[in-house]
C-alpha positions as CSV (number, residue, x, y, z in Angstrom):
1,M,2.0,-7.2,21.1
2,N,2.4,-5.9,24.7
3,T,1.8,-2.3,25.8
4,K,5.5,-1.5,26.6
5,Y,6.5,-2.6,23.1
6,Y,3.8,-0.4,21.5
7,L,4.8,2.6,23.6
8,L,8.4,2.2,22.6
9,L,7.5,1.9,18.9
10,I,5.3,5.0,19.1
11,L,8.1,7.0,20.7
12,L,10.6,5.9,18.1
13,L,8.2,6.7,15.2
14,Q,7.4,10.1,16.8
15,I,11.1,10.9,16.9
16,Q,11.4,9.8,13.2
17,C,8.4,11.9,12.1
18,K,9.8,14.9,14.1
19,M,13.0,14.6,12.1
20,L,11.1,14.5,8.9
21,T,9.1,17.5,9.9
22,N,12.3,19.4,10.6
23,R,13.4,18.6,7.1
24,L,10.2,19.9,5.4
25,P,11.7,23.3,4.4
26,F,14.2,21.5,2.2
27,F,11.6,19.7,0.1
28,A,8.3,21.4,0.8
29,K,8.0,22.6,-2.8
30,D,7.9,18.9,-3.8
31,F,4.3,18.4,-2.4
32,K,1.2,20.2,-1.3
33,K,-0.6,19.6,2.0
34,Q,-4.4,19.7,1.7
35,S,-7.3,18.7,3.9
36,F,-11.1,18.5,4.1
37,E,-13.7,17.8,6.7
38,W,-15.1,14.2,6.7
39,N,-17.5,12.8,9.4
40,G,-16.5,15.5,11.8
41,E,-12.7,15.1,11.4
42,T,-10.1,17.0,9.5
43,R,-8.5,14.6,7.0
44,N,-5.1,15.5,5.7
45,Y,-3.3,14.4,2.6
46,Y,-0.1,15.3,0.7
47,L,-0.1,15.6,-3.1
48,H,2.8,15.5,-5.5
49,A,2.3,16.4,-9.1
50,P,4.9,15.3,-11.7
51,N,8.0,17.6,-11.6
52,N,6.0,19.9,-9.4
53,E,4.0,21.0,-12.4
54,Y,0.3,20.7,-13.1
55,N,-1.2,20.8,-16.6
56,A,-5.0,20.8,-16.6
57,Q,-5.0,19.7,-20.2
58,V,-3.4,16.4,-19.3
59,K,-5.4,13.5,-17.8
60,F,-3.1,12.2,-15.1
61,P,-3.2,8.6,-13.7
62,L,-3.5,8.7,-9.9
63,L,-1.9,6.6,-7.1
64,I,-3.1,6.7,-3.5
65,M,-0.3,5.5,-1.3
66,L,-1.2,4.4,2.3
67,H,1.2,4.4,5.2
68,G,1.5,1.6,7.8
69,R,0.3,1.5,11.4
70,L,1.9,4.3,13.4
71,G,3.1,5.9,10.2
72,S,2.0,9.0,8.3
73,G,1.6,10.4,4.8
74,I,4.8,12.3,5.1
75,Q,6.7,9.3,6.4
76,V,5.6,7.0,3.6
77,M,6.3,9.7,1.0
78,E,9.8,10.1,2.2
79,Q,10.5,6.3,2.6
80,S,8.9,5.1,-0.6
81,T,10.6,7.7,-3.0
82,L,7.5,7.5,-5.2
83,N,7.7,11.2,-6.0
84,A,10.7,10.6,-8.2
85,F,8.8,7.9,-10.0
86,S,5.9,10.2,-10.4
87,D,8.2,12.8,-12.1
88,K,9.5,10.2,-14.5
89,E,6.3,8.4,-15.4
90,N,3.9,11.4,-15.2
91,F,1.3,10.4,-12.6
92,I,-0.1,12.2,-9.5
93,V,0.6,10.5,-6.2
94,V,-1.3,11.3,-3.0
95,Y,-0.4,10.2,0.6
96,P,-3.3,10.5,3.0
97,D,-3.0,10.4,6.8
98,G,-5.0,7.8,8.7
99,L,-6.6,8.9,12.0
100,N,-4.5,8.0,15.1
101,R,-1.8,6.8,12.7
102,S,-4.0,3.9,11.6
103,W,-6.5,2.7,9.0
104,A,-9.8,0.9,9.6
105,D,-8.7,-2.0,7.4
106,G,-11.5,-4.4,8.6
107,R,-9.5,-6.7,10.9
108,G,-11.1,-4.9,13.9
109,N,-8.1,-4.1,16.0
110,T,-6.6,-0.8,14.8
111,P,-7.6,2.4,16.6
112,S,-9.5,3.4,13.5
113,D,-11.3,0.1,13.4
114,R,-12.2,0.3,17.1
115,N,-13.5,3.9,16.6
116,H,-15.6,2.8,13.6
117,V,-13.8,5.3,11.3
118,D,-15.2,5.1,7.8
119,D,-11.9,5.0,5.9
120,V,-13.5,3.3,2.9
121,G,-15.8,6.3,2.6
122,F,-12.9,8.7,3.2
123,I,-10.7,7.2,0.5
124,E,-13.6,7.2,-2.0
125,I,-14.5,10.8,-1.3
126,L,-10.8,11.7,-1.5
127,I,-10.6,10.2,-5.0
128,N,-13.8,12.0,-6.0
129,K,-12.4,15.3,-4.7
130,L,-9.1,14.9,-6.5
131,S,-11.0,14.1,-9.7
132,T,-12.9,17.4,-9.3
133,D,-9.9,19.5,-8.3
134,Y,-7.5,18.1,-10.8
135,S,-7.5,16.5,-14.2
136,I,-7.5,12.8,-13.3
137,N,-7.9,9.8,-15.6
138,K,-10.6,7.9,-13.6
139,D,-9.8,4.8,-15.6
140,K,-6.3,4.8,-14.2
141,V,-6.7,5.1,-10.4
142,F,-4.5,2.9,-8.4
143,I,-4.0,2.2,-4.7
144,A,-1.1,0.8,-2.7
145,G,-0.1,0.5,0.9
146,H,2.3,-1.0,3.4
147,S,1.3,-3.2,6.4
148,N,-1.9,-1.6,7.9
149,G,-2.0,0.4,4.6
150,G,-1.6,-2.8,2.6
151,F,-4.6,-4.4,4.5
152,M,-6.6,-1.2,3.8
153,T,-5.7,-1.5,0.1
154,Q,-7.2,-5.0,0.1
155,R,-10.3,-3.7,1.8
156,M,-10.7,-1.0,-0.9
157,L,-10.2,-3.4,-3.7
158,L,-12.8,-5.8,-2.2
159,E,-15.4,-3.2,-1.4
160,K,-14.8,-0.6,-4.2
161,S,-13.3,-2.7,-7.1
162,N,-15.2,-0.6,-9.6
163,I,-13.1,2.6,-8.9
164,F,-9.6,1.1,-9.2
165,A,-7.5,-0.1,-12.1
166,G,-5.5,-2.1,-9.6
167,G,-3.8,-2.2,-6.2
168,V,-0.6,-3.3,-4.5
169,S,-0.4,-4.6,-0.9
170,I,3.0,-4.7,0.7
171,A,3.5,-6.8,3.9
172,A,-0.2,-7.5,3.9
173,Q,-2.7,-10.1,2.7
174,L,-6.4,-10.7,2.7
175,S,-8.0,-10.7,6.2
176,T,-10.4,-13.6,7.1
177,A,-13.1,-11.1,8.3
178,L,-13.3,-9.3,5.0
179,V,-13.2,-12.5,2.9
180,K,-16.3,-13.7,4.8
181,K,-18.2,-10.5,4.1
182,Y,-17.2,-9.3,0.6
183,I,-16.7,-10.5,-3.0
184,P,-15.4,-7.9,-5.5
185,K,-18.1,-6.7,-7.9
186,N,-15.8,-6.8,-10.9
187,P,-12.3,-8.1,-11.7
188,V,-9.4,-5.8,-10.6
189,S,-5.7,-6.2,-10.9
190,V,-3.9,-6.9,-7.7
191,A,-0.3,-7.6,-6.5
192,F,1.1,-8.7,-3.2
193,I,4.7,-8.0,-2.1
194,V,5.4,-10.2,1.0
195,G,8.3,-11.6,2.9
196,T,8.3,-15.2,4.0
197,A,10.0,-14.3,7.3
198,D,7.9,-11.2,8.2
199,P,7.8,-11.2,12.0
200,F,4.6,-9.1,12.1
201,V,2.5,-10.5,9.2
202,P,2.8,-14.3,8.9
203,Y,3.3,-15.3,5.3
204,Y,1.6,-18.6,5.9
205,G,-1.5,-17.0,7.5
206,G,-2.8,-17.0,11.0
207,F,-3.0,-14.1,13.4
208,V,-1.1,-10.8,12.9
209,R,0.8,-9.5,15.9
210,D,-1.5,-6.4,16.2
211,G,-4.6,-8.5,15.9
212,G,-6.8,-10.1,13.3
213,E,-6.7,-13.4,11.4
214,I,-5.4,-13.4,7.8
215,L,-5.1,-15.8,4.9
216,S,-1.7,-16.9,3.8
217,A,-0.1,-15.0,1.0
218,E,-0.6,-17.8,-1.4
219,D,-4.2,-18.3,-0.4
220,S,-4.7,-14.6,-0.9
221,F,-3.1,-14.9,-4.4
222,D,-5.4,-17.9,-5.2
223,R,-8.5,-16.1,-4.0
224,W,-7.9,-13.2,-6.4
225,K,-7.2,-15.7,-9.2
226,L,-10.6,-17.1,-8.6
227,W,-12.4,-13.8,-8.3
228,N,-10.6,-12.5,-11.5
229,E,-11.4,-15.8,-13.3
230,C,-7.8,-16.4,-14.3
231,S,-6.6,-19.3,-16.3
232,N,-4.2,-21.8,-14.8
233,Q,-1.4,-20.4,-16.9
234,L,1.4,-19.2,-14.5
235,N,4.6,-17.3,-15.1
236,Q,7.3,-17.5,-12.6
237,T,10.8,-16.0,-12.5
238,R,13.5,-15.6,-9.7
239,I,15.7,-12.6,-8.9
240,D,18.9,-13.2,-7.0
241,E,21.4,-10.4,-7.8
242,H,22.5,-9.2,-4.3
243,D,24.2,-11.0,-1.5
244,D,21.6,-10.0,1.1
245,G,20.3,-13.3,2.2
246,T,17.1,-13.0,0.2
247,T,15.7,-14.0,-3.2
248,V,12.6,-12.9,-4.9
249,D,10.0,-15.0,-6.9
250,L,7.7,-13.2,-9.3
251,I,4.6,-15.3,-9.8
252,T,1.9,-14.0,-12.2
253,H,-1.5,-14.9,-13.6
254,S,-1.8,-12.7,-16.6
255,E,-4.7,-14.5,-18.4
256,C,-7.6,-13.1,-16.4
257,K,-11.0,-11.6,-17.1
258,N,-11.0,-8.0,-18.4
259,S,-7.2,-8.2,-19.0
260,T,-6.6,-8.1,-15.2
261,V,-3.5,-9.6,-13.6
262,V,-2.8,-11.2,-10.2
263,K,0.8,-11.1,-9.0
264,L,2.6,-12.5,-6.0
265,I,6.1,-11.0,-5.4
266,R,7.5,-13.4,-2.8
267,V,10.6,-12.2,-0.9
268,N,12.1,-15.4,0.4
269,E,13.5,-14.8,3.9
270,G,12.4,-11.2,3.7
271,G,10.9,-9.3,6.6
272,H,8.5,-6.4,7.1
273,S,10.4,-3.4,5.6
274,L,9.6,-1.8,2.3
275,P,11.7,-3.7,-0.2
276,G,14.7,-1.8,-1.4
277,H,15.0,0.0,2.0
278,D,17.0,-1.1,5.0
279,Q,14.4,0.1,7.5
280,R,15.6,-0.4,11.0
281,L,14.2,0.8,14.4
282,P,16.1,0.3,17.7
283,F,14.9,-2.7,19.7
284,V,12.4,-3.6,17.0
285,K,13.0,-6.7,14.9
286,M,11.7,-5.9,11.4
287,G,13.2,-9.0,9.8
288,K,15.7,-9.1,6.9
289,P,15.5,-6.3,4.4
290,T,15.8,-7.1,0.7
291,L,17.7,-5.2,-2.0
292,E,16.6,-7.5,-4.8
293,I,13.7,-5.3,-5.6
294,N,12.5,-1.8,-4.9
295,A,8.9,-1.4,-3.7
296,A,8.2,1.9,-5.6
297,N,9.7,0.4,-8.7
298,E,7.4,-2.7,-8.5
299,I,4.3,-0.5,-7.8
300,V,5.1,1.6,-10.9
301,R,5.9,-1.5,-13.0
302,F,2.5,-2.8,-12.0
303,M,0.8,0.5,-13.0
304,K,2.7,0.6,-16.3
305,G,1.4,-2.9,-17.0
306,K,-2.1,-1.4,-16.8
307,G,-1.2,1.4,-19.3
308,I,-0.2,4.5,-17.4
């Protein structure tokens, strides 16, 4: 991706984030901004408790939601609409900020990767801090992310599988570099939500436009099937309820070790946007959005399958 394209994308996202910042007084009561020092940096995150209430007598499931490259915690909170699902299903959701609007997801090309930021350590410390500060059910900690955040989700599941009940990667797959270095210590449930026509993250594998080689979506799915020791039993259904030029295949291995599941949500002809949202940026081709599914709904459905 050339420099002019990146500068334009940064400018557009800065304008978008400025607009969100201007709107904060209208929904600031819906979340709480917090921070702590980690490796010489101030790390920010935004926490939403169900219905803006916190009961220390309740053990809450926890979801960590990671933004994409050039995004922010505020941005993905607004776009994902997960706060509404948190209110309905009674879990805490937290949206951390990556440094330089990026995550060190292990592909080696993001600003955080190039600066050797320890985002694995940061997210683990964040979960530990949240478990100390709030009443968290540590057996029901989940992680999800979009794009760069989705790749970071895969890194966390690979390196720290013992601290998660499961994770969902949207517009992201396994990176070749991480697969060569790590095998998860124990089975963990995982889902991929990917578009077959994503212009940034190739469904069939290869090199991502911002750098780094990745496995195909189906190879990523099969790799987790192997790691989780799933049977060959496969469930597959199709969704085609909207005239939006996309269809969705739900492909699941549910007979896996320790009652884990491996799921591929394939958006046929879908692009890079969060499913359920028509995310468009001027002069940036995101690919075709889908209305067949909603990303937040699929994340929560996945969590409910693990007993939240």
